[in-house]
N, C-alpha and C positions, 0 to 999 in steps of 0.2 A: 541206472540200472532199474529195467524194467520189474516191478513187482510182481510175485506168484500171482496174487489173486487176480491183476491186469491180465495176467496170461491165461487164468482159466476162464475168463469173462470172455475175451477172444477166441476162444476154442468152443465153446458153447454157442454164442453168437454164430461164428460160420457153419458150426453144424446144424444149426437151426437155420440158415439161411439156406443149404443144400436141401436139408427136409422140405422145405416149402416149396422150392424149386420143382423138385419130385412130384410134392403133391398136385402141383399146376399142371402139370404133363402128365400123369397119370388118372386123376380123377378122384373118386372117393378111395380111403385106403382098402389096397387089397394083400394078397400074400405077398406080392412081389414089390411094391411098395415099403411094406414094413420089414421085409428081408433087405430091401437096398438101405434103407434107414439106419437097421441095425449095423449093418457094413459102416455106413459113414460114421454113425457112433462107436465104433470099434477103433475106426482109423483114428478120428478124433483123441479118442482115451491115450491109445498107444502115443500118437504127437503131446499130448500134454502131460504123460508119465517121462517123457525123455526130456521135454521143458522143465519140468520138477527135478529130474535128477541135475540137470544143467545147472539151475539155481541152486541146488544144495550143495553140487560140489564147489561155484563160486564164492557161496556162504562160508563153506568149509577153509578154504582157499585166505577168505579174507580172515577168519577167525585165527588161520595159522599166523599168519601175518602181524596181527596184534600180540599173538603171544612172542614173535621172534623181538618184537619192538620194546615189548614189556622185560625181557630178558635184557637187553641192552640197556635199558633204562637203569636196572638193577648194577650192569657191569659198571657203568657210568657214575653211581652213588658208589659203589665199593671202591673205584679209583680214588674219586672227589674226597670222601672219608680218608684214604690211605695218606693221600698229598697232604690235608688240613694236619693231619698229624704228625707227620714228618716234618712239616714246616713249623708246626706247634705254633698256629693262628688261633685267635677266637675264634668259635665257630661262627657265632653270629650271622653274618649274609652266608658264609659258607655252613650250611647246614644240612649234609647229605643223610643223615640216619632218619630224615622222616620225609613222605611224597609231598607235593605240593599240596596245597590247601584245597580241597572242592567243595561244591556246594550247587544248590538250586532247589526250586520248588518241588512239594512231593507231585510224582506224576500218576499216582492211582491207579496205573495200570497193573495187571498181575504177571508175577514171575514168567517167562517162557525160555524157549531155547535159543540160540543168537539167529537174529533177523538182521539186514541187509543196514537197516536205520539206525539200531543200536549199535551195530559194528562200525560203522561211520563216524559214531559219535564218540566212541571208543579210540578210534584211530586219531581224531582229531585231539581227543585228550591226553594221550601218550607222546603222539607228536609234538604238543605243547609242550608238555613234560619233559623230552628228551631236550628240547631247544632251551629250555630253561637250564638244565645241567650241563649243555653246552657251554651257555651264556657264562656260569658260575665257574666252569673250569679253565675259562677264555682269561676270565680277570684272575683267578688263583694263579695261573702260569704266570701271568706279568706281573703280581705280586712277589712272587718267588723270585723271577728273574730279577726284577727291581733289588730286590734286596740282597740277591746274590752281587748284583753288580755294586751296590754301596758297601757291602763289606771288602770285595776286590779293592776299591781305592782306599781304603784305610789302611796308612801302615800296620804292619805287623808280622814278628818274628824276627830271626837274627839277620843282618846285612852281610854276614862273613859266613862263608862255608866253615871256617875250623877259626879258633881262637877262643879267646877269654877279653871281660871288661880291665882295663886297666888303668881308667880314670872316669869318675860320675861325672854327672849332669850338676853344675849349681858351683859354689864357691871353692876355691882352690890356689894354691901356692902355684905362681905362674914357674914353669919348668927353666925359661930364660932370664928373667930378672929377677926372680924369687918375691915378687910382690903378691898381693892378694889380686885374684881376677876372678872372674865370673866363665864359668866352663859352660857354652852354650849346645853340647852335646855330649856323645858319649865317646870315648877310647877303646879300642878293639886292638890288642896287640897278636900278631901272628906273624907267621914267617912269608917273608918277599915271596910274592907271586900267587899268595891265596887269591882266590876267586870272592870279588864283591859281588852281591848277589842285590838285586831289587826288592823292597817291603812288601811292595803292592803295585797293583797295575796301574801306568801310566805314559807320561810321554816326556822325555827328554829334553828340557829347556834350556841346559848349561852342559858342555862338554867340552872341557879346557883349560888351561892356566887361569887361576884365580888368585893373586896376590897370595897371602899366606895359606890358602888353603891349598897351592898346589895343583895338582890335577885335578881336578873336581868333577862330579858329575852331581846334575842336579835334576829331579825328576818333579814335575808337577802331576797329583793324583785327583785334583778336583775338591770339591767341598772345602776348599782351603787349606788342603794338605800338600805340604811340597817336602820333598825328603834331599839332605844333602849327604855326599861321600866324597870323602877329600883325602890328601896326601897320597891320592893312587901313583902307582909306578906308571901301568899301563888303561888306556880307555878303551872299552868293547862296544860301546856305542857312539852314535852320533847325534848331534841337536836334532829334533824334530821327530825322532823314531820313537816309535811305540814299543812298550817294553811291558812284560807278565809280571805277576810275583813270583821271586824266586829264580828271575831270568840273570845269568851274570852278566855284571855291565862294566868292570874292571879287574885290575890285578892290583892286591896291596903293593904299596911302596914308602915311601919317605919323599915326598915331594912336598916345597914350599916351606912353611915354618914347623919345622918337626925333628924331633930328638930320637926319632927311629922309627922302623917300619911296623907301622898300626895304620889304622882306620878311624878317621875322625867322622862321627855319625852324628847327622843332627834331623830333626823333625819341626818344621814350622807349622803352624795354624793361623790363618788369616796372617802373614807376615810376621809372628812373634815365635822365637823359639818356645817350645813347651819340652818335658822333660821325656825323653827318648823309653825310657826305660822301663814305661807300662806299654809300650807297644812293643817291646821286644820282649815281654812276657806271655805275649797273645799266643 
């Protein structure tokens, strides 16, 4: 953008050139020559005033643009602060309470109104701040999504639509031979046909008859977690199918090694059974 000082210099130079050409054509200054010179100067003054008005309008528009960008930055800060609080994150990198640090040597220039060079520098500074906030927001979004995904694949909640726990995890008397045996899951007693629910997102890794488990559904969730749902009357999903937390996967029955209608529910971590009760209470 051409500076205002440069435009004034060009205008004066043009006026001087016209005056000189008139001098050469008319000889010594006379009334006619002076009048034409004054007329040329008046024309140049009008052109200069129009140019000044155009430059001022452009500077004003640029200043308004800076204001809009600063308002956008404030909105980004407010959004980032809200997301950080909702996600309960340690602020650290995601600090939207303070503007980015700025600095530089003292310029020594006196205060003045908006000018093109200073506005351009402000535009660059605000633009860089907006890019920084957008980077932080993108990283924050990815972190929240990753946390949500991790939460969805960890077993949690009741695996049945209705019913009660009829047998706990751990040592118990075997209901068939009366011997002391280790029970690797929880039993939920419920009416036949009650829906069995997936307790986390995952992929069905087994769906079918499996010895004493009867009609068995096994779901692999990731991070070493696997859940099993046994003794079902009917299976509602197939092997390889993706399921969501709370989705019906089977109907309760009494297939396999079972004394009555119930669901046998197991949670495995890295191939070993763990107590499902802590996950059910989530």
